[in-house]
C-alpha angles and dihedrals in degrees: 000000000000127000090250091054090054101039106034096059087055090048091051088062094059113100100207131014143173123223131206125194134183138168120236139163128241127218090279091055091247116148116244133181116229123196135189130185129210125197141156117254123173091347092305129108110240127195122198135177107252112180147345114196133169118247097217100180127006128354098225120144091253092054092049092047092051090054093049093043091050089051090051092049094047093050099039097248122154127222089210090070093055114100102176140011122193137176144131115328091243089059099043100056120139098227106035100007135077097276096080100048093041096049089045087063095041119005090192094069114105112224114197145167106271112269092209089056088058091050089050092053091048093050091059090073096071122163112271099256093046091050091054091048092051092050089053090049091054091049091051093048093046092047090058102035098041090074124049092214091056091049092050094047092047092049092052090046091054090051092050091050092048095241118172091231131037103192137055123230125244118233116235134179093224101125101236095053113087124224085206090070090056092053093043092054090051090051092049092050096039094119093053091042092053091051093046094047090046091054090049090048090234119166088225089073088081090061088077097044104035110093093226092050094047091047090054091053091050088050089053092051091050089048091052093051095048 
């Protein structure tokens, strides 16, 4: 049984839902359309991955709408149950974007600039010390994950030390992936990271022993939990 056969019948039962779409590129630099759906279930807001489709030709609003509409038709979903659609401003335009085709199908649907995009923009203005910490975190992650041999050695080290996780997370600017998860994973694996970086004679090893560096990481963790 496929994922669509399991998930879409559940989605058909939801009375009202909100959709979010964005365009991204895979490792082969091919454009893909990503979609998420939000709905209320048992008084809780749920978010599920909806679709990932290739954009084979152009990325005009009409092309994107045809892909989404075809997905709806194939899986028995109804535009009348959609309350809101949001995405990047370049995708949501009235003339060449998604707004026109969507509201032609259902004028009651609200089409907005993606709220998570606004959060992403706001998060770029971090306090000075947190910004420096995050830059160091990215350098540490990239140092390990940029080479397969480093990743393999670090994974085995984490297993030997009984760590809960064995891999670090890459940071990405795609709006629904949180930079906070990247930092949190580094904090959780700080003992293994310190040992690995010490073995590699990396200057970043001092970030986990130096009082100022450790204090900055604790500040980051407090910031993430607030």
